[in-house]
N, C-alpha and C positions, 0 to 999 in steps of 0.2 A: 571565493574561498578555495584553497587547494585541498587535495585529498588527504595529505598528511595531517593538516590542522583539523579537518573534519573527523578523521579517525581518532585523533587525540581527544577531541571533544566528546565523541560518543563513548569511547572506552571508559571515560569517567562516569558516564550516565548509566551504563548497562552492566548486567551480570556477565560472567564469562560465557555462559551458554548463549545469551542473547547477542553478545558481540560476535560469537562464532556464526550465529544465524545472519547477522548483518554482513559479515564477510561473504557468506554464501549468496545472499541477495545481491551484493555488489558484483560478484563473479557472474551470476546469472543475468543480471541487468546489462552488463557490458556485452555479453554474448548476444542478448536480444537486441541491443542497440545497434550492433553490427548488421543484424537482419533488417532493422527498420531504417538503417542509414541515418541515424540521428546523433546529435552531439554527445560524444562519450563523456566529456567533463560534466555536463549537466546530469546525465544519467548516473554517473558515479557518485556525485555529491548527493543526489536524491536518495540513492540506495544506501549510502553510508548513514545519512541522517534520518532515514524513514522511521525509525523507532526511538527517536530522540526523547520523546516524552513517555515512553513505555512504563517507566517506573516512577513517574510523578505521583504524588498522592491523588487519589481519585477525587477527593473534595476540591483540591486545587484546580484540577481540570474541569470539573463541573462548574465551579465558580467562574472560571475564565469563559467557558462556553455559554453560560447563562447570559453573559453580557454581549454576545455576538448573535444577532438575530438568526442568520442562516445556520450557524453551528449549534445553536441551543437544542435543536430537535434531535441531535445525536444522543443526548442524555437519556431519552425515553427508550432507546434501543440497546442499552447494556453498556456497562463500564468498559468492556473489551474494545469498543469502537473509539472511545474518547481520545486515546493517544494520537490518533491520526490528525484530526482537526487541531487539537491542542499543540501537537508537535509542529504543525505548519505555522502556527502563530509564534511558538517559542523560537523556532529557528530564525524567524525574522527579527524578533526583539532581542534575543540573547546572542545569537550567532551572526547576526547581520546579513543573513541570506535574503536577497531581494528578488531574485530571479523568479518570475511567475511560473515557469514550467516546473521548476524544482518544488516550489511551495505547493502548487496545485497537485503535483504527483504525490506528495506526502499527505496532503489533505484527504485524497480519495483512495489511498492504497489499501485500506481495509474493506471498503464497500463497493468500489467502482461507482460509475455513474453513466448516464447516457452520453453519447457523443464524446467518449474519452479521446484525448489527444494521444499521439504516439508515446509521449513521455509517461502519461498516466497509465497506458496499457502496459508498457514495459515494467514499471515499478509494481503495479498490481500483480502481474503474472510472475515476475521474479520473486516477489515475496511469497507467493503460493507454491512455486515449484523448486525453490532453492534446494541444493543437494542434501541438506540436513532434515528436510521434511520427510516424515514417514507415516502418513495416514492413508487410509483406503482411498483409492482413486488417483493419488498424486502421480503415480507412474504413468498412467494413461494420459494424464494431462501433459506430462513432460514429453511423451512420445508425440502427441498431437502438436505441441509447440514447435517441434522440429519441422513440421510441414505447414502449419497454418496457425498463426498466433491468435487471430480472432476466434477460431474454433476452439483453441485451448482456453481462452478466456470464457467462452460460453460454457465449456465443461466445468471450469473452476467455479463460475457463478452458480451453475446448476447444482454442483456438489454442495456448495455452501448453503444454498436455499434449501435443499433437501435435508441437510444436517440440522439447520435451524428449525425446520418444520418438525423433524423427528424429536427435537427437544421441547417442542411446544412453546417456542419463544418467537417474538415478532421478527419479521424480516425488514430491514431498513428499506424504505421505499426506493431509494436510488439503486440499490442492489437489484431489485426486481426490474426497475426501469432499464438498467444497464443490460441485463439479460435480454429483455424484450427488444431493446434497441439493436443489439448485435444479431439476434435471431432474425428479426425482420429485415435488417440490412443484408443478410446473407441470402434471403429469398429472391 
């Protein structure tokens, strides 16, 4: 799939603000891809399509994920997570994307996971630090990303975990495992 077709597809699926976010993720992901020396086209397509299912009806996403053994556990951790695994499925069945790096990056872009690939790291971090994000701690993560991408991901995961704990909501197990994996790897 080329980028103009991907942009056309998502523009139809997203609000104007979410489309602006998507363009910011794309810009950031391409910058990070250069640092990782990984395929620009894959990174760009993943970034463009990462929120493909963001505005799907929640019940449609739940129903889809209930039928997928690994993905079904996302349901217990909040509706905000559902668009990632659902989007990974929909980009395959509706948009014809078959590349495993793209699909996996979209699947894990909200939660992270242990042993993330370079593609998964780039999309996860780009989604967190894209220029339109304005929440406490994001600027520090952006600055850290300039020097050390893994350290930036550790900060992003830590911020997310702290935020969820402050709201007294459960933390997705792979998010905790991703944090632990990167922290232990860095020791």
